[in-house]
C-alpha positions as CSV (number, residue, x, y, z in Angstrom):
1,M,231.4,85.6,79.3
2,N,230.2,82.2,80.4
3,E,232.5,80.1,82.5
4,I,233.6,76.8,80.8
5,N,232.6,73.6,82.6
6,Y,235.4,71.2,81.9
7,Y,233.5,67.9,81.7
8,W,236.8,65.8,81.6
9,G,238.6,68.0,84.0
10,I,241.0,70.9,83.5
11,P,242.9,70.3,80.2
12,D,246.5,69.1,80.9
13,A,247.6,68.1,77.3
14,S,250.9,69.7,76.4
15,V,249.5,70.9,73.0
16,S,246.6,73.2,72.3
17,F,244.5,73.8,69.3
18,C,242.5,76.8,67.9
19,E,238.9,75.9,68.5
20,N,236.5,77.2,71.1
21,K,236.1,74.7,73.9
22,Y,232.9,72.9,74.8
23,E,230.9,75.0,72.4
24,R,228.5,72.3,71.0
25,Y,228.3,69.6,73.6
26,F,229.2,69.6,77.3
27,W,231.1,66.3,76.9
28,I,233.2,67.2,73.8
29,A,236.0,69.8,74.3
30,E,236.6,70.4,70.6
31,Y,233.7,69.4,68.5
32,H,235.0,70.0,65.0
33,N,238.5,68.5,65.7
34,T,236.9,65.5,67.3
35,I,234.4,64.8,64.4
36,S,237.1,65.4,61.7
37,S,239.3,62.8,63.3
38,L,236.8,60.3,61.8
39,C,238.6,60.9,58.5
40,Y,241.4,58.6,59.7
41,V,238.9,55.9,60.7
42,I,237.1,56.0,57.4
43,M,240.4,55.9,55.5
44,G,241.6,53.1,57.7
45,L,238.5,51.1,56.9
46,L,239.0,51.6,53.2
47,I,242.7,50.6,53.4
48,M,241.7,47.4,55.4
49,R,240.0,46.2,52.2
50,S,243.4,46.0,50.6
51,K,246.5,43.8,51.3
52,L,247.6,46.5,53.8
53,K,244.9,45.4,56.3
54,F,247.1,45.9,59.4
55,L,248.1,49.4,58.4
56,G,244.4,50.2,58.0
57,Q,243.8,48.9,61.5
58,L,246.6,51.1,62.8
59,L,245.2,54.1,61.0
60,C,241.8,53.5,62.6
61,C,243.6,53.6,66.0
62,V,245.1,56.9,65.0
63,G,241.6,58.3,64.4
64,I,240.3,57.0,67.7
65,G,243.3,58.4,69.5
66,A,242.8,61.8,67.9
67,M,239.1,61.7,68.8
68,L,239.9,61.0,72.4
69,L,242.5,63.8,72.6
70,H,240.2,66.5,71.1
71,A,237.2,65.3,73.1
72,T,239.0,65.5,76.4
73,L,242.2,67.5,76.0
74,R,243.8,65.4,78.7
75,H,247.4,64.2,78.7
76,L,246.5,60.5,78.9
77,S,244.4,60.9,75.7
78,Q,247.3,62.9,74.1
79,M,249.6,59.9,74.7
80,G,247.1,57.6,73.1
81,D,247.0,59.9,70.1
82,E,250.7,60.2,69.8
83,M,251.5,56.6,70.4
84,S,249.1,55.4,67.8
85,M,250.7,57.8,65.3
86,L,254.2,56.5,66.2
87,A,253.0,52.9,66.0
88,L,251.7,53.5,62.4
89,S,255.0,55.2,61.4
90,F,257.1,52.5,63.1
91,Y,255.3,49.7,61.4
92,S,255.4,51.4,58.0
93,L,259.1,52.1,58.3
94,K,259.8,48.6,59.6
95,E,258.1,47.1,56.6
96,L,260.1,49.3,54.2
97,R,263.4,48.9,56.0
98,P,263.4,46.1,58.7
99,Q,267.0,46.5,59.8
100,I,266.7,50.2,60.6
101,S,264.6,49.4,63.7
102,K,267.6,47.8,65.4
103,Y,269.7,51.0,65.7
104,L,267.3,54.0,65.3
105,I,263.6,53.4,65.8
106,Y,263.8,51.8,69.2
107,P,266.0,54.6,70.7
108,L,263.5,57.2,69.3
109,L,260.5,55.4,70.8
110,I,262.3,55.0,74.2
111,S,263.1,58.7,74.2
112,Y,259.4,59.5,73.6
113,C,258.3,57.2,76.4
114,L,260.8,58.8,78.9
115,F,259.9,62.4,77.9
116,S,256.3,62.0,76.7
117,K,255.2,65.2,78.6
118,Y,257.1,67.3,76.1
119,F,255.4,67.7,72.8
120,A,258.7,68.7,71.1
121,I,260.0,65.2,71.8
122,F,257.1,63.6,70.0
123,F,257.3,66.1,67.2
124,I,261.0,65.4,66.6
125,T,260.5,61.6,66.9
126,F,257.5,61.6,64.5
127,T,259.2,63.9,62.0
128,V,262.4,61.8,61.8
129,M,260.3,58.7,61.2
130,Q,258.3,60.4,58.5
131,L,261.4,61.6,56.7
132,L,262.9,58.1,56.8
133,T,259.6,56.6,55.6
134,A,259.5,59.1,52.7
135,K,263.1,58.3,51.8
136,Y,262.6,54.5,51.6
137,T,259.1,54.8,50.0
138,R,260.5,56.6,47.0
139,R,262.4,53.4,46.1
140,K,259.3,51.3,46.0
141,I,256.9,53.5,44.1
142,N,256.5,53.0,40.4
143,K,257.2,56.1,38.5
144,K,254.0,55.5,36.5
145,N,252.0,56.4,39.6
146,K,253.1,60.1,39.3
147,K,249.6,61.4,39.7
148,W,249.1,59.7,43.0
149,I,252.4,61.1,44.3
150,I,251.5,64.6,43.2
151,L,248.1,64.3,44.9
152,Y,249.9,63.0,48.0
153,F,252.2,66.0,48.2
154,V,249.5,68.5,47.4
155,S,247.2,67.1,50.1
156,F,250.0,66.9,52.7
157,I,251.3,70.4,52.0
158,S,247.7,71.8,52.2
159,G,247.3,70.0,55.5
160,L,250.6,71.4,56.8
161,I,249.6,74.9,55.9
162,C,246.3,74.4,57.9
163,W,248.3,73.1,60.8
164,L,250.6,76.1,60.8
165,L,247.6,78.5,60.6
166,D,246.1,76.7,63.5
167,Q,249.2,77.2,65.6
168,L,249.3,80.9,64.5
169,C,245.8,81.2,65.8
170,R,247.1,80.9,69.3
171,T,249.1,84.1,68.8
172,Q,247.8,87.6,68.4
173,F,248.8,87.4,64.7
174,G,246.2,84.7,64.1
175,T,243.4,86.0,66.2
176,G,240.0,85.4,64.4
177,L,240.9,82.2,62.7
178,E,238.8,80.0,65.1
179,P,235.7,79.8,62.8
180,Y,237.8,78.3,60.0
181,Q,238.7,75.2,62.0
182,M,242.2,74.9,60.6
183,H,243.1,71.8,62.6
184,A,240.0,70.0,61.4
185,W,241.2,70.6,57.8
186,W,244.6,69.2,58.8
187,H,242.8,66.0,59.6
188,F,241.0,65.9,56.3
189,F,244.0,66.7,54.1
190,T,246.4,64.3,55.9
191,A,243.9,61.5,55.8
192,A,243.6,62.1,52.0
193,A,247.4,62.2,51.7
194,I,247.7,58.8,53.4
195,G,245.1,57.4,51.0
196,F,246.9,58.7,48.0
197,G,250.3,57.5,49.3
198,Y,249.0,53.9,49.9
199,T,247.4,53.9,46.5
200,A,250.7,54.8,44.9
201,L,252.4,51.9,46.8
202,L,249.7,49.4,46.0
203,N,249.8,50.2,42.3
């Protein structure tokens, strides 16, 4: 078995993914996960053409952050990825419910900054913000846009299944899933879900 040459140094990110490392290029740790992160950039560029221009810019930052994380697997890149996701969630929630940032969002973000080494802290922070965003978005979406809402949930749930399979791949139960690139599909489905969600809001 060939020894891996870690171009960016020994991976120190607190989260790992099910893809063979440095398989395609010596300077990209996870090729498929890196390239699939472009889905966020492409969707961000499309959203920038609407009145949600700043949200589109933030989504482009999410894509760039994800590319850096998967290309390097370093903790600094992981922070860039996670902070861009939190920034997008924070801005979306602040636009929907401005007053909530005064007593909830800032404590969540401070907790993340203090304990950023622990992926669980990011996961909890991000999940809480997503649940709140979903709660307040429901009040603004026209019921006539039911098809976009259905597409949003189908895409998001499909992505979530892929994410869970990717995590299972790191256990003996999921051995052999590497060729299916489950995390790359997570990128694709969640980018599509974001597009469907914003379409529902705009219409």
